[in-house]
C-alpha positions in Angstrom: 76.7 -21.6 235.7 73.0 -21.5 236.5 73.6 -22.0 240.2 76.1 -19.1 240.1 73.4 -16.9 238.4 70.9 -17.9 241.1 73.3 -17.1 243.9 74.1 -13.7 242.3 70.4 -13.0 241.9 69.7 -13.8 245.5 72.7 -11.7 246.6 71.4 -8.8 244.4 68.0 -9.1 246.0 69.5 -9.2 249.5 71.6 -6.1 248.7 68.6 -4.3 247.4 66.6 -5.1 250.5 69.5 -4.0 252.7 69.8 -0.8 250.6 66.1 0.0 251.0 66.3 -0.7 254.8 69.3 1.5 255.1 67.6 4.3 253.1 64.5 4.0 255.2 66.5 4.0 258.4 68.6 6.9 257.3 65.5 8.8 256.3 63.9 8.2 259.7 67.1 9.1 261.4 67.4 12.4 259.5 63.8 13.1 260.3 64.4 12.5 264.0 67.5 14.7 264.0 65.7 17.5 262.2 62.7 17.4 264.4 64.9 17.2 267.5 66.8 20.3 266.2 63.7 22.3 265.7 62.3 21.1 269.1 65.5 22.2 270.8 65.3 25.5 269.0 61.7 25.9 270.1 62.6 25.1 273.7 65.5 27.5 273.6 63.3 30.2 272.3 60.8 29.6 275.1 63.6 29.6 277.6 64.9 32.9 276.3 61.5 34.4 276.6 61.2 33.3 280.2 64.8 34.4 280.9 63.9 37.9 279.7 60.8 37.8 281.9 63.0 37.0 284.9 65.4 39.7 284.0 62.6 42.3 283.7 61.1 41.3 287.0 64.4 41.5 288.9 65.3 44.8 287.2 62.0 46.3 288.3 62.6 45.1 291.9 66.2 46.4 291.8 65.0 49.8 290.5 62.4 50.1 293.3 65.1 49.7 296.0 67.7 51.8 294.2 66.9 55.1 296.1 67.7 53.3 299.4 70.9 51.8 298.0 71.9 55.2 296.7 71.6 56.5 300.3 73.8 53.7 301.5 76.4 54.4 298.9 76.4 58.1 299.8 76.6 57.3 303.6 73.2 58.8 304.4 71.9 55.5 305.7 73.4 52.5 307.4 73.3 49.0 306.0 71.0 47.8 308.8 68.5 50.6 308.3 68.6 49.9 304.5 67.8 46.2 305.1 65.0 47.1 307.5 63.4 49.3 304.8 64.1 46.9 301.9 62.8 43.7 303.3 59.1 44.7 303.6 59.3 46.1 300.0 60.7 42.9 298.6 58.4 40.7 300.7 55.4 42.4 299.0 56.8 41.7 295.5 54.7 38.6 294.7 53.2 38.3 291.2 51.4 36.0 288.8 53.2 34.4 285.8 52.1 31.6 283.4 52.5 28.9 286.0 50.7 30.7 288.8 52.0 32.6 291.8 55.6 33.6 292.0 57.7 35.7 294.3 61.0 37.7 294.7 63.5 36.3 297.3 66.4 38.0 299.0 69.4 36.6 301.0 72.6 38.0 302.4 76.1 37.0 301.1 76.6 35.1 304.4 73.6 32.8 303.7 71.0 34.5 305.9 67.6 34.2 304.3 66.2 37.8 304.4 63.0 37.5 302.4 61.0 34.3 301.5 57.3 35.3 301.1 56.0 31.7 300.9 58.3 30.2 303.6 58.4 32.9 306.3 59.7 30.4 308.8 63.0 30.4 306.9 63.5 34.2 307.1 66.5 35.4 309.2 67.8 31.8 309.3 71.1 30.6 308.0 70.5 28.6 304.8 74.1 28.4 303.7 74.1 24.5 303.7 70.7 24.2 301.9 71.1 21.6 299.1 68.8 20.3 296.4 68.0 16.7 295.5 71.2 16.5 293.4 73.5 17.8 296.2 73.9 21.3 294.8 74.4 24.0 297.5 71.6 26.4 296.5 72.5 29.5 298.5 76.2 29.1 297.8 75.6 29.0 294.1 73.3 32.0 294.2 75.9 34.0 296.3 78.7 33.0 294.0 76.7 34.1 290.9 75.7 37.4 292.6 79.3 38.2 293.6 80.9 37.3 290.3 78.3 39.1 288.2 76.5 41.7 290.4 74.7 43.0 287.3 72.8 39.7 286.9 73.4 36.0 286.5 71.3 32.8 285.9 71.5 29.7 288.2 69.9 26.3 287.8 68.9 24.0 290.8 66.1 21.8 291.9 63.6 23.1 294.4 60.1 22.2 295.6 57.3 24.2 294.0 55.9 27.1 296.0 53.6 28.4 297.5 52.4 24.7 297.9 55.3 22.3 298.1 54.0 19.5 295.9 57.1 18.2 294.1 60.7 19.0 293.3 61.4 20.5 289.8 64.3 22.2 288.0 64.2 25.9 288.7 65.9 28.6 286.7 66.7 31.6 288.9 68.0 35.1 288.0 69.8 37.0 290.8 71.5 40.5 291.0 74.0 41.5 293.6 73.4 44.3 296.1 77.0 44.8 297.3 76.0 48.0 299.1 74.2 45.9 301.7 76.0 42.6 301.2 73.0 40.8 299.8 71.3 39.7 296.6 67.7 39.5 295.3 66.2 37.4 292.6 63.3 35.3 291.3 62.9 32.1 289.4 60.7 29.9 287.3 60.1 26.1 287.2 61.3 25.1 283.7 59.9 21.6 283.9 56.3 22.9 284.2 56.9 25.4 281.5 58.3 23.0 278.9 56.4 19.8 279.8 53.3 20.5 277.9 55.1 21.6 274.8 57.4 18.6 275.0 54.4 16.2 275.1 52.8 17.9 272.0 56.1 17.7 270.0 56.6 14.1 271.0 53.1 13.1 269.7 53.7 15.0 266.5 57.0 13.2 266.0 55.5 9.7 266.6 52.6 10.4 264.2 54.9 11.6 261.5 57.1 8.5 261.8 54.1 6.2 261.5 52.9 8.1 258.4 56.3 7.9 256.9 56.5 4.1 257.5 53.1 3.6 255.9 54.2 5.5 252.8 57.6 3.8 252.5 56.3 0.2 252.9 54.4 0.2 249.5 57.3 1.8 247.8 59.7 -0.9 249.1 57.4 -3.7 247.9 57.2 -2.1 244.4 61.0 -1.8 244.3 61.4 -5.5 245.2 59.1 -6.6 242.4 61.0 -4.5 239.9 64.4 -5.7 241.1 63.3 -9.3 240.8 62.1 -8.9 237.2 65.3 -7.2 236.2 67.6 -9.7 238.0 68.2 -12.0 234.9 68.9 -9.1 232.6 71.4 -7.7 235.1 73.1 -11.1 235.3 73.6 -11.4 231.5 74.9 -7.9 231.3 77.2 -8.6 234.1 78.8 -11.6 232.4 79.4 -9.6 229.2 80.8 -6.7 231.1 83.2 -8.8 233.1 84.8 -10.2 229.9 85.2 -6.8 228.4 86.6 -5.4 231.6 89.2 -8.0 231.8 90.4 -7.2 228.4 90.4 -3.5 229.0 92.3 -4.0 232.3 95.0 -5.9 230.7 95.5 -3.3 228.0 95.1 -0.4 230.4 97.7 -1.8 232.8 100.5 -1.7 230.3 99.3 1.5 228.7 99.3 3.1 232.1 102.8 2.1 232.7 103.8 3.4 229.3 101.8 6.6 229.4 102.3 7.6 233.1 106.0 6.8 233.4 108.0 9.7 234.7 110.9 8.6 232.6 110.9 8.9 228.8 110.5 5.7 226.8 111.6 5.6 223.2 112.3 3.5 220.2 114.6 4.6 217.4 116.1 3.0 214.3 119.8 2.6 213.6 119.4 5.0 210.7 118.5 7.8 213.2 114.7 8.0 213.0 112.5 8.1 216.1 110.0 5.3 215.9 107.9 6.0 218.9 107.8 7.3 222.5 105.7 8.0 225.5 104.4 11.4 226.6 107.2 11.8 229.1 109.8 11.6 226.3 108.0 14.1 224.1 107.8 16.5 227.1 111.5 16.2 227.6 112.1 17.2 224.0 109.5 20.0 224.1 106.8 18.4 221.9 103.1 18.5 222.6 102.4 14.9 221.7 104.4 11.8 220.8 102.9 11.8 217.3 104.3 15.3 216.7 107.7 14.1 217.9 107.8 11.0 215.7 106.8 13.1 212.6 109.4 15.8 213.3 112.5 13.7 214.2 113.8 11.9 211.1 117.6 12.3 211.7 118.5 12.4 215.5 122.2 12.8 214.8 121.6 16.2 213.2 118.3 17.2 214.9 118.7 15.9 218.4 122.4 15.6 219.5 124.2 18.8 220.6 127.5 16.9 220.1 127.0 14.7 217.0 129.9 12.6 218.2 127.9 11.4 221.1 125.6 9.5 218.7 128.5 7.5 217.4 129.7 6.7 221.0 126.1 5.6 221.8 125.8 3.2 218.9 129.4 1.8 219.4 128.6 0.9 223.0 125.3 -0.8 222.0 127.1 -2.7 219.3 129.8 -4.0 221.7 127.8 -4.6 224.8 124.2 -4.8 223.6 123.1 -2.2 226.2 124.2 1.1 227.8 123.5 2.6 231.3 123.8 6.2 232.4 124.9 7.5 229.1 124.9 11.3 229.6 124.5 13.6 226.6 122.9 16.9 225.7 119.8 17.1 223.4 118.2 19.9 221.5 114.6 20.6 222.4 111.9 21.7 219.8 112.4 25.4 220.7 116.2 25.2 220.3 117.0 25.1 224.0 119.3 22.4 225.4 118.5 19.7 227.9 120.9 17.2 229.7 119.7 13.6 229.7 120.8 10.2 231.0 120.0 7.3 228.6 119.6 3.6 229.4 119.0 1.6 226.3 119.4 -1.9 224.7 119.7 -3.1 221.1 116.8 -5.3 219.8 117.9 -7.7 217.1 115.9 -9.6 214.5 116.0 -13.3 213.7 119.2 -12.9 211.7 121.0 -11.2 214.6 121.0 -7.7 213.1 120.0 -4.7 215.1 116.3 -3.9 214.3 115.9 -0.9 216.6 117.0 0.6 219.9 114.7 1.0 222.9 115.2 2.4 226.3 114.5 5.2 228.8 115.6 8.8 229.0 115.8 10.8 232.3 116.0 14.6 232.4 119.1 15.5 234.5 119.2 19.2 233.6 118.6 20.4 237.2 121.2 18.0 238.5 123.8 19.3 236.0 122.9 22.9 236.9 123.3 22.1 240.6 126.7 20.5 240.0 127.8 23.5 238.0 126.4 25.9 240.6 128.3 23.9 243.3 131.6 24.2 241.4 131.0 27.9 240.8 130.1 28.4 244.4 133.2 26.7 245.6 135.3 28.8 243.3 133.6 32.0 244.4 134.0 31.0 248.1 137.7 30.4 247.6 138.0 33.8 245.9 135.9 35.5 248.5 138.0 34.1 251.4 141.1 35.4 249.7 139.5 38.8 249.1 137.9 39.1 252.6 140.9 37.6 254.4 138.8 35.0 256.2 140.7 33.7 259.2 141.0 30.0 258.7 142.5 27.4 261.1 142.6 23.7 261.6 143.5 21.4 264.5 145.0 18.0 263.8 144.0 16.3 267.0 146.1 13.1 266.7 149.2 15.2 266.3 147.9 18.2 268.2 149.1 20.5 265.5 147.4 23.8 264.6 147.4 24.9 261.0 146.8 28.6 260.1 146.8 30.8 257.0 148.0 34.3 256.2 144.7 36.0 257.1 144.9 34.4 260.6 148.4 35.8 261.2 147.2 39.2 259.9 144.3 39.1 262.3 146.8 38.4 265.1 149.1 41.2 264.0 152.0 39.0 262.9 153.4 37.2 259.8 154.3 33.7 258.8 158.0 34.6 258.7 157.8 35.9 262.3 156.0 32.8 263.6 158.2 30.4 261.7 155.6 28.7 259.5 151.9 27.9 259.4 152.0 25.0 261.9 152.5 25.1 265.6 151.6 23.0 268.7 148.7 23.8 270.9 151.0 24.9 273.7 152.7 27.4 271.4 149.4 28.7 270.1 148.1 29.2 273.7 151.3 30.9 274.9 151.5 33.3 271.9 147.8 34.3 271.3 145.6 33.4 274.3 145.3 35.4 277.6 146.7 33.5 280.6 143.3 33.1 282.2 141.8 31.4 279.2 144.6 28.9 278.6 143.5 26.2 281.1 140.0 26.2 279.6 141.5 25.8 276.1 143.7 22.9 277.1 140.7 21.1 278.9 138.6 21.5 275.7 141.3 20.0 273.5 141.7 17.0 275.9 137.9 16.4 276.0 137.8 16.3 272.2 140.1 13.3 272.1 137.2 11.1 273.2 134.6 10.4 270.6 131.6 10.8 272.9 133.0 14.0 274.4 133.6 15.6 271.0 129.9 15.8 270.5 129.7 18.4 273.2 132.1 20.8 271.4 130.2 24.0 270.7 129.8 24.9 267.1 130.4 28.6 267.9 132.3 29.9 270.9 133.8 33.3 271.8 137.2 33.9 273.2 139.9 36.6 273.2 143.1 36.9 271.1 146.2 38.8 272.1 147.8 40.4 269.1 151.6 40.8 268.8 151.3 44.5 269.5 149.6 43.7 272.9 146.0 44.6 271.8 143.3 42.3 273.0 140.6 41.5 270.4 137.3 39.5 270.8 136.9 36.6 268.4 134.0 34.3 267.4 135.2 30.8 266.3 133.0 28.7 264.1 134.1 25.1 264.2 133.3 21.8 262.4 134.5 18.3 263.2 135.9 15.7 260.9 135.5 12.1 262.0 137.1 8.9 260.8 135.4 5.7 259.6 135.0 4.5 263.2 133.7 7.8 264.4 136.9 9.1 266.0 137.6 12.8 265.7 140.4 13.4 263.2 140.5 17.2 263.0 138.7 20.3 263.8 138.5 23.2 261.4 136.8 26.5 261.3 137.0 30.3 260.8 137.4 33.2 263.2 135.6 36.5 263.0 136.6 39.7 264.7 133.7 40.7 266.9 135.4 43.4 269.0 133.2 46.2 267.6 130.1 44.1 268.1 131.0 43.4 271.7 131.6 47.1 272.3 128.2 47.9 270.7 126.5 45.2 272.9 128.1 46.6 276.0 126.9 50.1 275.1 123.5 48.7 274.4 123.4 47.0 277.8 124.5 50.2 279.5 121.9 52.2 277.6 119.2 49.7 278.5 120.2 49.6 282.1 120.1 53.4 282.2 116.7 53.7 280.8 115.5 50.8 282.9 116.7 52.6 286.0 114.9 55.8 284.9 111.6 53.9 284.4 111.8 51.8 287.5 112.8 54.7 289.8 110.3 57.2 288.2 107.6 58.9 290.3 105.2 58.1 287.5 103.7 54.7 286.9 104.5 53.0 283.5 102.6 50.0 282.0 102.4 47.8 278.9 99.2 45.9 278.0 98.9 42.9 275.7 95.9 40.6 275.2 94.0 42.3 277.9 96.7 41.8 280.6 99.5 43.9 282.1 102.8 42.6 280.6 105.0 45.1 282.3 104.6 47.6 285.2 107.2 49.6 287.1 107.6 50.0 290.9 105.6 53.3 291.1 102.7 51.6 289.3 102.7 48.9 291.9 102.8 51.4 294.7 99.9 53.4 293.2 97.5 50.4 292.9 98.8 48.6 296.0 99.6 45.2 294.3 103.0 43.5 293.9 104.6 43.0 290.5 103.9 39.3 290.6 100.2 39.9 291.4 99.8 42.2 288.4 101.9 41.0 285.5 100.3 38.3 283.4 97.5 38.0 286.0 95.5 41.3 286.1 94.2 43.5 283.3 93.3 47.2 283.3 89.6 46.5 283.9 90.4 44.3 286.9 91.6 47.3 288.9 89.3 49.9 287.4 86.4 51.3 289.4 83.2 49.7 288.0 81.7 53.0 286.9 84.8 53.9 284.8 85.4 50.5 283.1 83.6 51.5 279.9 85.7 54.6 279.5 88.9 52.7 280.0 87.9 49.9 277.6 86.9 52.4 274.9 90.2 54.3 275.2 92.2 51.0 275.0 90.2 50.1 271.9 90.9 53.4 270.2 94.6 52.8 270.6 94.5 49.2 269.4 92.4 50.3 266.4 94.9 53.1 265.5 92.2 55.8 265.9 94.6 57.8 268.1 98.3 57.7 268.9 98.2 59.6 272.2 95.3 60.0 274.6 94.9 61.6 278.1 92.0 61.0 280.5 91.2 60.5 284.1 89.6 57.5 285.8 89.2 55.9 289.2 90.9 52.7 290.3 90.4 50.4 293.2 93.6 49.6 295.2 94.2 46.2 296.7 93.2 47.6 300.1 89.9 48.7 298.7 90.7 52.4 298.6 89.5 54.3 295.5 92.1 56.7 294.0 91.9 59.0 291.0 94.5 58.4 288.2 95.4 60.4 285.1 96.5 58.3 282.1 98.8 59.5 279.4 98.5 56.7 276.9 100.1 55.8 273.7 101.2 52.6 271.8 104.5 50.8 271.6 106.0 47.7 269.9 106.1 44.8 272.3 107.0 41.2 271.1 106.5 42.3 267.5 103.0 43.7 268.0 101.8 47.3 268.6 100.1 47.3 272.0 98.8 50.0 274.4 101.3 51.5 276.8 101.6 54.7 278.8 102.0 56.2 282.3 99.7 56.9 285.2 99.8 59.7 287.8 97.9 59.7 291.1 95.8 62.9 291.1 93.7 62.0 294.1 95.0 65.0 296.1 94.4 67.4 293.2 90.8 66.1 292.8 90.2 66.6 296.5 91.6 70.2 296.4 89.4 70.9 293.4 86.3 69.7 295.2 87.2 71.7 298.3 87.7 74.8 296.1 84.3 74.3 294.4 82.6 73.8 297.8 84.3 77.0 299.1 83.1 79.0 296.1 79.6 77.7 296.6 79.6 78.6 300.3 80.9 82.1 299.4 78.0 82.6 297.0 75.6 81.4 299.6 77.1 83.8 302.1 76.8 86.7 299.7 73.2 85.9 299.1 72.6 85.5 302.8 74.2 88.9 303.5 72.0 90.6 300.9 68.8 89.0 302.4 69.9 90.0 305.9 70.3 93.7 304.9 66.9 93.7 303.2 65.3 92.2 306.2 67.2 94.7 308.4 65.5 97.6 306.6 62.1 96.1 307.6 63.2 95.8 311.2 64.3 99.4 311.2 60.8 100.6 310.6 59.3 98.2 313.1 61.7 99.1 315.9 61.6 102.8 315.2 57.8 103.1 315.2 57.6 100.8 318.3 59.9 103.2 320.1 57.8 106.2 319.1 54.7 104.5 320.2 56.3 103.7 323.6 57.3 107.3 324.1 53.9 108.7 323.0 51.7 106.5 325.3 51.4 105.8 329.0 48.8 103.1 328.7 50.3 100.1 330.6 48.4 97.6 328.5 49.6 99.2 325.2 53.2 99.4 326.6 53.1 95.6 327.2 52.2 95.1 323.5 55.0 97.4 322.5 57.5 95.4 324.6 56.4 92.3 322.9 57.0 93.9 319.5 60.4 95.1 320.6 61.3 91.6 322.1 60.3 89.9 318.8 62.3 92.6 316.9 65.3 91.8 319.1 65.1 88.1 318.2 64.8 89.0 314.5 67.9 91.2 315.0 69.8 88.3 316.4 68.8 86.2 313.4 70.0 89.0 311.0 73.3 89.2 313.0 73.7 85.4 312.5 73.1 85.7 308.8 75.7 88.5 308.6 78.2 86.4 310.5 77.6 83.6 308.1 78.1 85.9 305.1 81.5 87.0 306.6 82.6 83.3 306.8 83.7 83.7 310.4 82.3 83.0 313.8 81.4 86.2 315.9 81.1 85.7 319.6 79.2 88.7 321.1 79.2 89.6 324.8 77.2 92.3 326.6 79.3 95.3 327.8 78.1 98.6 329.3 79.0 101.8 327.6 80.1 103.3 330.9 82.6 100.4 331.4 84.1 100.9 328.0 84.4 104.7 328.6 86.1 104.1 331.9 88.6 101.6 330.4 89.4 104.3 327.8 90.0 106.8 330.6 87.1 109.0 329.7 84.1 110.0 331.8 80.7 108.8 330.6 78.9 111.3 328.5 75.5 112.7 329.4 72.6 112.1 327.2 72.2 114.7 324.7 68.5 114.1 324.0 65.7 115.8 325.9 64.3 113.5 328.5 67.8 112.1 329.2 69.6 115.4 329.6 71.9 115.3 332.6 71.3 111.6 333.2 74.1 109.1 333.4 73.4 106.4 330.8 76.0 104.0 332.2 73.4 102.7 334.7 72.0 99.4 333.4 68.4 100.3 333.6 65.8 98.0 332.2 64.7 100.4 329.6 68.2 101.4 328.6 69.6 99.3 325.8 73.2 98.2 326.0 75.4 97.5 323.0 77.1 94.3 322.0 80.8 94.3 322.5 83.4 91.7 321.4 86.1 91.5 324.2 88.9 90.9 321.7 87.8 93.5 319.2 87.4 97.1 320.6 86.2 98.2 317.2 82.9 96.5 317.9 82.0 99.8 319.8 82.0 101.5 316.5 78.4 102.5 315.5 76.6 99.7 313.8 75.8 101.9 310.8 79.6 102.3 310.3 80.4 98.6 311.0 77.8 97.3 308.6 77.6 100.2 306.2 79.7 98.4 303.7 76.7 96.2 303.0 74.4 99.2 302.4 73.5 100.0 298.8 75.4 102.9 297.1 73.8 106.2 296.3 70.5 105.6 298.3 69.0 105.9 301.7 71.1 104.8 304.6 70.4 102.3 307.4 70.9 103.8 310.8 71.5 102.1 314.2 68.4 102.2 316.4 70.1 101.1 319.5 68.3 97.7 319.5 70.3 95.9 316.9 68.0 97.0 314.1 68.2 99.8 311.6 65.9 102.7 310.6 65.7 104.0 307.1 66.7 107.7 307.1 66.4 110.0 304.1 69.6 111.0 302.5 68.9 114.7 303.0 69.2 116.8 305.0 72.6 115.7 306.2 72.6 113.9 309.5 75.4 113.9 312.0 75.8 111.0 314.3 77.6 110.5 317.6 79.7 107.4 318.3 76.9 106.2 320.6 73.2 106.6 319.9 70.9 107.1 322.9 67.9 104.9 323.1 65.5 107.7 322.2 67.8 109.4 319.8 66.4 108.4 316.4 66.2 111.1 313.8 68.1 113.9 312.1 70.5 115.2 314.8 74.0 116.5 314.7 76.5 115.3 317.3 80.0 116.1 318.1 81.9 113.5 316.1 81.3 115.4 312.9 80.2 112.4 310.8 77.6 113.1 308.1 75.3 110.9 306.1 75.6 112.0 302.5 73.4 109.3 301.0 76.4 107.6 299.3 77.1 105.1 302.1 79.7 105.3 304.8 
């Protein structure tokens, strides 16, 4: 006994040491896990900070070259010219970060290194197969990231440190795609250098903390061992006493547990009819809260417990004869007066004299089983009555004899009577000949033959459709529901079932199929594209939708979503409109967006969107219309309106400038007539020459304002007069009186004439008078293509042709007058 105590004491000490060791190890492990977690969180925070720095650097570089990229997108600059301008800009983008010098690199999607400030020998070389120490294709990964996410993506690889290639470290690069020029740009940072110092500091802190923890835990463990050793004997004594008590309690608890927790009621009762005891299950069956309450209340079970008092006498008689009863079913009253069905198993316990001392046994509540049996009987009765009321068509097939057995509803369904058919039984050949169409009879006979075999009978369909020919010749569709009855060895004895008339349902199904086919043809052959979206993918599109976007049906459905074919600049609009419909914010929406066809062409679409029920869920749906042509016509109309406004403005400017030229040319002509100084005449000629050039400029502006091209050709007045059959007129002004002005002298000014428009000989003040201001002074032809401002009074008459020196208020023979209101 002493040796057992010593062994238990040593075992206790060992367990205590093991527990302390486990606790210390667990504590150290938890400490390491926590420190590792916060270390990782620290490193992640540092990496996020450096990632943001890379994003900011590349964003600045991208914004610097954005004006050049904009010109490439608009077609103002070629890709080669853009690369020529961008490369020097990017090459100059070197900067200082926390690790020293850094740079921005640039490469094409084909692997050509375009900018590498610290390795200029690699520029304009193909680096497509460049790999790091781990075999990663650096340029390929960068190109893939730039193409998949042109807005920006991070890539990790190993690369030697620059500008001085000392060693190879892990590098985190951030690149953005420049699809306009087929290139990407980016920058990076060596994460090993960034995190190495912080990692060393955290490691030192962790080791110091562990040693401090160990130094604190060692004295605590020693003290715990001393205490455990002192209390070992006390624990052993208490353990011995506890074991004895526990054995006693276990023995008692085992039997009490069986008694208390039994699902069946256990009871004892006297032959006089008093309940002596019971378990909680028995009291619950009878509706009492506790067994004590039940024992106190039930003093005469024959009167208080049995619904049928005679059952008590039967129960006692069976026990007296056999000594026990099994499965004795009777009905008891519960405390609240309700009834409960029970099944009693009991035995008679006799005293030393052989007399019955008491009864003991078990009671099972079978109320639910009784109710189910009653419900089953009621259901069978109701089913029988319902079949009679509903005229359910019933039939049987006795396979061994091949005899069909029918009832009156079956004959009524077939339009006949039992008297006409000669009874309820007939062979299968008679049944097939009387009630089945000729084309279905061979199939019916083959099915019956297959059912003869036990293994083939398993393939008999539970439900199958066929047609029935009524006696009046009408053909009806029927649904037969069958069941199989097998013998003890598994052979098929008979088949029975019911037949339902489904003619109306078949007609409705046929109408539904025709309706569905009609609407499907309308949708598939529509000139408008239809679609259904679920879970971000197209689940249905029609043919016109495929023609609009340039993809086939198989390429779109369950493979592409609306954002996959949307122009990048319009994806936010499309996503927001889809979200509104999914959230129920709107039931119908209409908007325009651009899409990218499979061939790369961008087209304008108009969406009329709504929602529909698809596979039990409300999903976005709608139609699309190609409005590219309408958009083009709108742009052309807007451009035309702008050009018209510019032309109107140019015409107004030209007329204002023409007024200035009128004064210049007029006074220059007066000066020419009033002087004979050759030097002064040369200056006057220069003035007139310059005025002529200005006149041509004004004429061009006027032609632009008319939105038509005017081709002018010189033509002599005399030639025009001769073509019209008239003699040239003599000059009407002094100095030219009697002179023929048809001679092309140097100082005679000819008029401009359009060969296809004789009306160009109309005086310029009449041809261009529609541009003159209303109600004011009038511009008058000076003979040099310019105008002279003439007062609105007195009235001035003009001829159809103005002589070079004829400038001021004269009347001529055509009778036209300047009234100051415009011509």
